[in-house]
PDB file as gemmi writes it, atoms N, CA and C in Angstrom:
CRYST1    1.000    1.000    1.000  90.00  90.00  90.00 P 1                      
ATOM      1  N   MET A   1      -6.257  -1.534  -1.852  1.00  0.00           N  
ATOM      2  CA  MET A   1      -5.533  -1.684  -0.615  1.00  0.00           C  
ATOM      3  C   MET A   1      -4.299  -2.538  -0.865  1.00  0.00           C  
ATOM      4  N   PHE A   2      -3.235  -2.263  -0.121  1.00  0.00           N  
ATOM      5  CA  PHE A   2      -2.009  -3.040  -0.249  1.00  0.00           C  
ATOM      6  C   PHE A   2      -1.262  -3.024   1.075  1.00  0.00           C  
ATOM      7  N   LYS A   3      -0.276  -3.895   1.187  1.00  0.00           N  
ATOM      8  CA  LYS A   3       0.572  -3.969   2.366  1.00  0.00           C  
ATOM      9  C   LYS A   3       1.855  -3.196   2.084  1.00  0.00           C  
ATOM     10  N   CYS A   4       2.192  -2.259   2.953  1.00  0.00           N  
ATOM     11  CA  CYS A   4       3.421  -1.480   2.798  1.00  0.00           C  
ATOM     12  C   CYS A   4       4.626  -2.408   2.880  1.00  0.00           C  
ATOM     13  N   SER A   5       5.545  -2.255   1.964  1.00  0.00           N  
ATOM     14  CA  SER A   5       6.735  -3.104   1.911  1.00  0.00           C  
ATOM     15  C   SER A   5       7.698  -2.861   3.066  1.00  0.00           C  
ATOM     16  N   ARG A   6       7.633  -1.704   3.674  1.00  0.00           N  
ATOM     17  CA  ARG A   6       8.566  -1.375   4.754  1.00  0.00           C  
ATOM     18  C   ARG A   6       7.989  -1.680   6.133  1.00  0.00           C  
ATOM     19  N   CYS A   7       6.815  -1.134   6.463  1.00  0.00           N  
ATOM     20  CA  CYS A   7       6.285  -1.287   7.824  1.00  0.00           C  
ATOM     21  C   CYS A   7       5.186  -2.334   7.944  1.00  0.00           C  
ATOM     22  N   GLY A   8       4.626  -2.787   6.822  1.00  0.00           N  
ATOM     23  CA  GLY A   8       3.613  -3.832   6.854  1.00  0.00           C  
ATOM     24  C   GLY A   8       2.202  -3.367   7.160  1.00  0.00           C  
ATOM     25  N   CYS A   9       1.948  -2.067   7.135  1.00  0.00           N  
ATOM     26  CA  CYS A   9       0.601  -1.575   7.424  1.00  0.00           C  
ATOM     27  C   CYS A   9      -0.308  -1.705   6.200  1.00  0.00           C  
ATOM     28  N   LYS A  10      -1.609  -1.576   6.448  1.00  0.00           N  
ATOM     29  CA  LYS A  10      -2.607  -1.579   5.383  1.00  0.00           C  
ATOM     30  C   LYS A  10      -2.739  -0.149   4.873  1.00  0.00           C  
ATOM     31  N   GLU A  11      -2.632   0.030   3.572  1.00  0.00           N  
ATOM     32  CA  GLU A  11      -2.684   1.368   2.976  1.00  0.00           C  
ATOM     33  C   GLU A  11      -3.572   1.347   1.738  1.00  0.00           C  
ATOM     34  N   SER A  12      -4.136   2.472   1.418  1.00  0.00           N  
ATOM     35  CA  SER A  12      -4.971   2.630   0.234  1.00  0.00           C  
ATOM     36  C   SER A  12      -4.170   3.315  -0.862  1.00  0.00           C  
ATOM     37  N   THR A  13      -4.353   2.864  -2.086  1.00  0.00           N  
ATOM     38  CA  THR A  13      -3.643   3.494  -3.198  1.00  0.00           C  
ATOM     39  C   THR A  13      -4.112   4.935  -3.420  1.00  0.00           C  
ATOM     40  N   ALA A  14      -5.289   5.284  -2.891  1.00  0.00           N  
ATOM     41  CA  ALA A  14      -5.817   6.633  -3.066  1.00  0.00           C  
ATOM     42  C   ALA A  14      -5.195   7.644  -2.106  1.00  0.00           C  
ATOM     43  N   THR A  15      -4.476   7.191  -1.093  1.00  0.00           N  
ATOM     44  CA  THR A  15      -3.943   8.105  -0.080  1.00  0.00           C  
ATOM     45  C   THR A  15      -2.419   8.189  -0.087  1.00  0.00           C  
ATOM     46  N   CYS A  16      -1.795   7.649  -1.123  1.00  0.00           N  
ATOM     47  CA  CYS A  16      -0.336   7.679  -1.194  1.00  0.00           C  
ATOM     48  C   CYS A  16       0.091   7.687  -2.663  1.00  0.00           C  
ATOM     49  N   ARG A  17       1.357   7.469  -2.906  1.00  0.00           N  
ATOM     50  CA  ARG A  17       1.894   7.511  -4.267  1.00  0.00           C  
ATOM     51  C   ARG A  17       1.960   6.125  -4.931  1.00  0.00           C  
ATOM     52  N   ALA A  18       1.256   5.143  -4.413  1.00  0.00           N  
ATOM     53  CA  ALA A  18       1.338   3.769  -4.927  1.00  0.00           C  
ATOM     54  C   ALA A  18       0.931   3.668  -6.397  1.00  0.00           C  
ATOM     55  N   GLN A  19      -0.086   4.406  -6.809  1.00  0.00           N  
ATOM     56  CA  GLN A  19      -0.512   4.361  -8.215  1.00  0.00           C  
ATOM     57  C   GLN A  19       0.637   4.784  -9.133  1.00  0.00           C  
ATOM     58  N   LEU A  20       1.344   5.824  -8.758  1.00  0.00           N  
ATOM     59  CA  LEU A  20       2.487   6.278  -9.553  1.00  0.00           C  
ATOM     60  C   LEU A  20       3.596   5.233  -9.548  1.00  0.00           C  
ATOM     61  N   ASP A  21       3.845   4.634  -8.388  1.00  0.00           N  
ATOM     62  CA  ASP A  21       4.877   3.608  -8.291  1.00  0.00           C  
ATOM     63  C   ASP A  21       4.528   2.386  -9.132  1.00  0.00           C  
ATOM     64  N   MET A  22       3.250   2.001  -9.175  1.00  0.00           N  
ATOM     65  CA  MET A  22       2.838   0.855  -9.986  1.00  0.00           C  
ATOM     66  C   MET A  22       3.033   1.149 -11.467  1.00  0.00           C  
ATOM     67  N   GLN A  23       2.752   2.370 -11.880  1.00  0.00           N  
ATOM     68  CA  GLN A  23       2.945   2.749 -13.282  1.00  0.00           C  
ATOM     69  C   GLN A  23       4.416   2.721 -13.665  1.00  0.00           C  
ATOM     70  N   GLU A  24       5.290   2.985 -12.696  1.00  0.00           N  
ATOM     71  CA  GLU A  24       6.729   2.990 -12.944  1.00  0.00           C  
ATOM     72  C   GLU A  24       7.363   1.627 -12.661  1.00  0.00           C  
ATOM     73  N   ASP A  25       6.531   0.601 -12.412  1.00  0.00           N  
ATOM     74  CA  ASP A  25       7.005  -0.759 -12.110  1.00  0.00           C  
ATOM     75  C   ASP A  25       7.983  -0.791 -10.943  1.00  0.00           C  
ATOM     76  N   ALA A  26       7.642  -0.072  -9.889  1.00  0.00           N  
ATOM     77  CA  ALA A  26       8.490  -0.068  -8.687  1.00  0.00           C  
ATOM     78  C   ALA A  26       8.555  -1.463  -8.081  1.00  0.00           C  
ATOM     79  N   ALA A  27       9.677  -1.783  -7.479  1.00  0.00           N  
ATOM     80  CA  ALA A  27       9.866  -3.107  -6.875  1.00  0.00           C  
ATOM     81  C   ALA A  27       9.039  -3.264  -5.605  1.00  0.00           C  
ATOM     82  N   SER A  28       8.726  -2.175  -4.921  1.00  0.00           N  
ATOM     83  CA  SER A  28       7.953  -2.252  -3.690  1.00  0.00           C  
ATOM     84  C   SER A  28       7.016  -1.052  -3.593  1.00  0.00           C  
ATOM     85  N   LEU A  29       5.957  -1.215  -2.800  1.00  0.00           N  
ATOM     86  CA  LEU A  29       5.007  -0.136  -2.568  1.00  0.00           C  
ATOM     87  C   LEU A  29       5.111   0.310  -1.124  1.00  0.00           C  
ATOM     88  N   LEU A  30       5.117   1.621  -0.913  1.00  0.00           N  
ATOM     89  CA  LEU A  30       5.267   2.184   0.428  1.00  0.00           C  
ATOM     90  C   LEU A  30       4.030   2.984   0.816  1.00  0.00           C  
ATOM     91  N   CYS A  31       3.692   2.944   2.100  1.00  0.00           N  
ATOM     92  CA  CYS A  31       2.598   3.773   2.602  1.00  0.00           C  
ATOM     93  C   CYS A  31       3.053   5.238   2.600  1.00  0.00           C  
ATOM     94  N   SER A  32       2.118   6.132   2.852  1.00  0.00           N  
ATOM     95  CA  SER A  32       2.457   7.557   2.830  1.00  0.00           C  
ATOM     96  C   SER A  32       3.518   7.911   3.866  1.00  0.00           C  
ATOM     97  N   GLU A  33       3.493   7.257   5.013  1.00  0.00           N  
ATOM     98  CA  GLU A  33       4.472   7.567   6.069  1.00  0.00           C  
ATOM     99  C   GLU A  33       5.879   7.067   5.718  1.00  0.00           C  
ATOM    100  N   CYS A  34       5.988   5.903   5.100  1.00  0.00           N  
ATOM    101  CA  CYS A  34       7.298   5.334   4.759  1.00  0.00           C  
ATOM    102  C   CYS A  34       7.883   5.913   3.476  1.00  0.00           C  
ATOM    103  N   ASP A  35       7.046   6.495   2.636  1.00  0.00           N  
ATOM    104  CA  ASP A  35       7.507   7.079   1.380  1.00  0.00           C  
ATOM    105  C   ASP A  35       8.301   8.343   1.674  1.00  0.00           C  
ATOM    106  N   PRO A  36       9.587   8.405   1.299  1.00  0.00           N  
ATOM    107  CA  PRO A  36      10.390   9.591   1.604  1.00  0.00           C  
ATOM    108  C   PRO A  36       9.884  10.860   0.917  1.00  0.00           C  
ATOM    109  N   LYS A  37       9.098  10.715  -0.142  1.00  0.00           N  
ATOM    110  CA  LYS A  37       8.555  11.891  -0.827  1.00  0.00           C  
ATOM    111  C   LYS A  37       7.328  12.456  -0.118  1.00  0.00           C  
ATOM    112  N   VAL A  38       6.721  11.688   0.786  1.00  0.00           N  
ATOM    113  CA  VAL A  38       5.558  12.147   1.553  1.00  0.00           C  
ATOM    114  C   VAL A  38       5.938  12.264   3.023  1.00  0.00           C  
ATOM    115  N   GLY A  39       6.280  11.144   3.670  1.00  0.00           N  
ATOM    116  CA  GLY A  39       6.809  11.142   5.024  1.00  0.00           C  
ATOM    117  C   GLY A  39       5.835  11.343   6.163  1.00  0.00           C  
ATOM    118  N   VAL A  40       4.533  11.400   5.886  1.00  0.00           N  
ATOM    119  CA  VAL A  40       3.533  11.638   6.923  1.00  0.00           C  
ATOM    120  C   VAL A  40       2.330  10.736   6.675  1.00  0.00           C  
ATOM    121  N   TRP A  41       1.797  10.142   7.743  1.00  0.00           N  
ATOM    122  CA  TRP A  41       0.571   9.363   7.615  1.00  0.00           C  
ATOM    123  C   TRP A  41      -0.582  10.325   7.337  1.00  0.00           C  
ATOM    124  N   HIS A  42      -1.447   9.990   6.434  1.00  0.00           N  
ATOM    125  CA  HIS A  42      -2.508  10.874   5.941  1.00  0.00           C  
ATOM    126  C   HIS A  42      -3.663  11.078   6.914  1.00  0.00           C  
ATOM    127  N   ARG A  43      -3.875  10.199   7.873  1.00  0.00           N  
ATOM    128  CA  ARG A  43      -4.930  10.275   8.887  1.00  0.00           C  
ATOM    129  C   ARG A  43      -6.344  10.148   8.323  1.00  0.00           C  
ATOM    130  N   ARG A  44      -6.498   9.570   7.153  1.00  0.00           N  
ATOM    131  CA  ARG A  44      -7.827   9.292   6.596  1.00  0.00           C  
ATOM    132  C   ARG A  44      -8.448   8.100   7.320  1.00  0.00           C  
ATOM    133  N   PHE A  45      -7.605   7.206   7.823  1.00  0.00           N  
ATOM    134  CA  PHE A  45      -8.009   6.073   8.638  1.00  0.00           C  
ATOM    135  C   PHE A  45      -6.829   5.689   9.507  1.00  0.00           C  
ATOM    136  N   ALA A  46      -7.089   4.873  10.513  1.00  0.00           N  
ATOM    137  CA  ALA A  46      -6.040   4.484  11.461  1.00  0.00           C  
ATOM    138  C   ALA A  46      -4.982   3.621  10.770  1.00  0.00           C  
ATOM    139  N   LYS A  47      -3.749   3.771  11.206  1.00  0.00           N  
ATOM    140  CA  LYS A  47      -2.658   2.953  10.675  1.00  0.00           C  
ATOM    141  C   LYS A  47      -2.681   1.599  11.378  1.00  0.00           C  
ATOM    142  N   LEU A  48      -3.017   0.556  10.631  1.00  0.00           N  
ATOM    143  CA  LEU A  48      -3.159  -0.791  11.175  1.00  0.00           C  
ATOM    144  C   LEU A  48      -2.314  -1.763  10.373  1.00  0.00           C  
ATOM    145  N   PRO A  49      -1.879  -2.849  10.988  1.00  0.00           N  
ATOM    146  CA  PRO A  49      -1.114  -3.852  10.239  1.00  0.00           C  
ATOM    147  C   PRO A  49      -2.013  -4.573   9.234  1.00  0.00           C  
ATOM    148  N   PHE A  50      -1.458  -4.929   8.103  1.00  0.00           N  
ATOM    149  CA  PHE A  50      -2.165  -5.734   7.105  1.00  0.00           C  
ATOM    150  C   PHE A  50      -1.905  -7.180   7.490  1.00  0.00           C  
ATOM    151  N   ASP A  51      -2.770  -7.703   8.345  1.00  0.00           N  
ATOM    152  CA  ASP A  51      -2.523  -9.013   8.922  1.00  0.00           C  
ATOM    153  C   ASP A  51      -3.192 -10.169   8.205  1.00  0.00           C  
ATOM    154  N   GLY A  52      -4.055  -9.894   7.269  1.00  0.00           N  
ATOM    155  CA  GLY A  52      -4.732 -10.976   6.555  1.00  0.00           C  
ATOM    156  C   GLY A  52      -4.202 -11.124   5.149  1.00  0.00           C  
ATOM    157  N   PRO A  53      -4.558 -12.220   4.495  1.00  0.00           N  
ATOM    158  CA  PRO A  53      -4.143 -12.388   3.103  1.00  0.00           C  
ATOM    159  C   PRO A  53      -4.898 -11.420   2.195  1.00  0.00           C  
ATOM    160  N   HIS A  54      -4.362 -11.152   1.042  1.00  0.00           N  
ATOM    161  CA  HIS A  54      -5.024 -10.291   0.069  1.00  0.00           C  
ATOM    162  C   HIS A  54      -6.298 -10.988  -0.393  1.00  0.00           C  
ATOM    163  N   VAL A  55      -7.421 -10.291  -0.309  1.00  0.00           N  
ATOM    164  CA  VAL A  55      -8.703 -10.837  -0.751  1.00  0.00           C  
ATOM    165  C   VAL A  55      -9.207  -9.966  -1.888  1.00  0.00           C  
ATOM    166  N   LEU A  56      -9.345 -10.547  -3.062  1.00  0.00           N  
ATOM    167  CA  LEU A  56      -9.709  -9.786  -4.251  1.00  0.00           C  
ATOM    168  C   LEU A  56     -10.999  -9.004  -4.072  1.00  0.00           C  
ATOM    169  N   ASN A  57     -12.040  -9.632  -3.524  1.00  0.00           N  
ATOM    170  CA  ASN A  57     -13.321  -8.947  -3.370  1.00  0.00           C  
ATOM    171  C   ASN A  57     -13.292  -7.859  -2.309  1.00  0.00           C  
ATOM    172  N   LYS A  58     -12.420  -8.002  -1.326  1.00  0.00           N  
ATOM    173  CA  LYS A  58     -12.339  -7.017  -0.244  1.00  0.00           C  
ATOM    174  C   LYS A  58     -11.390  -5.868  -0.583  1.00  0.00           C  
ATOM    175  N   HIS A  59     -10.254  -6.184  -1.182  1.00  0.00           N  
ATOM    176  CA  HIS A  59      -9.218  -5.179  -1.406  1.00  0.00           C  
ATOM    177  C   HIS A  59      -9.119  -4.690  -2.844  1.00  0.00           C  
ATOM    178  N   GLY A  60      -9.855  -5.294  -3.753  1.00  0.00           N  
ATOM    179  CA  GLY A  60      -9.827  -4.877  -5.147  1.00  0.00           C  
ATOM    180  C   GLY A  60      -8.686  -5.521  -5.913  1.00  0.00           C  
ATOM    181  N   PRO A  61      -8.726  -5.447  -7.230  1.00  0.00           N  
ATOM    182  CA  PRO A  61      -7.701  -6.092  -8.046  1.00  0.00           C  
ATOM    183  C   PRO A  61      -6.376  -5.339  -7.987  1.00  0.00           C  
ATOM    184  N   LEU A  62      -5.312  -6.070  -7.769  1.00  0.00           N  
ATOM    185  CA  LEU A  62      -3.963  -5.526  -7.793  1.00  0.00           C  
ATOM    186  C   LEU A  62      -3.136  -6.383  -8.729  1.00  0.00           C  
ATOM    187  N   PRO A  63      -2.116  -5.828  -9.341  1.00  0.00           N  
ATOM    188  CA  PRO A  63      -1.223  -6.652 -10.142  1.00  0.00           C  
ATOM    189  C   PRO A  63      -0.642  -7.782  -9.281  1.00  0.00           C  
ATOM    190  N   GLU A  64      -0.449  -8.937  -9.863  1.00  0.00           N  
ATOM    191  CA  GLU A  64       0.007 -10.118  -9.142  1.00  0.00           C  
ATOM    192  C   GLU A  64       1.265  -9.862  -8.311  1.00  0.00           C  
ATOM    193  N   LYS A  65       2.223  -9.095  -8.850  1.00  0.00           N  
ATOM    194  CA  LYS A  65       3.474  -8.887  -8.129  1.00  0.00           C  
ATOM    195  C   LYS A  65       3.311  -8.052  -6.861  1.00  0.00           C  
ATOM    196  N   TYR A  66       2.177  -7.349  -6.699  1.00  0.00           N  
ATOM    197  CA  TYR A  66       1.946  -6.532  -5.504  1.00  0.00           C  
ATOM    198  C   TYR A  66       1.010  -7.200  -4.502  1.00  0.00           C  
ATOM    199  N   ARG A  67       0.511  -8.379  -4.802  1.00  0.00           N  
ATOM    200  CA  ARG A  67      -0.425  -9.046  -3.904  1.00  0.00           C  
ATOM    201  C   ARG A  67       0.280  -9.580  -2.666  1.00  0.00           C  
ATOM    202  N   HIS A  68      -0.420  -9.474  -1.537  1.00  0.00           N  
ATOM    203  CA  HIS A  68       0.099  -9.987  -0.258  1.00  0.00           C  
ATOM    204  C   HIS A  68       0.213 -11.499  -0.322  1.00  0.00           C  
ATOM    205  N   LYS A  69       1.340 -12.030   0.092  1.00  0.00           N  
ATOM    206  CA  LYS A  69       1.554 -13.474   0.036  1.00  0.00           C  
ATOM    207  C   LYS A  69       1.396 -14.090   1.396  1.00  0.00           C  
TER     208      LYS A  69                                                      
END                                                                             
């Protein structure tokens, strides 16, 4: 799970292109709706704000530069 850099929602790396962006060392991660290559929310779960801090046990390991601050 990660926080979208544009809209601030909670998104899963399995439902968008974040895994590809992380491999390419992208400066920011975008949800499926904000990503211009996708442009649509996937509807696997409700679009909600990522309002809490990144919790390793809850959200899984992410590279330090992508962790919610």
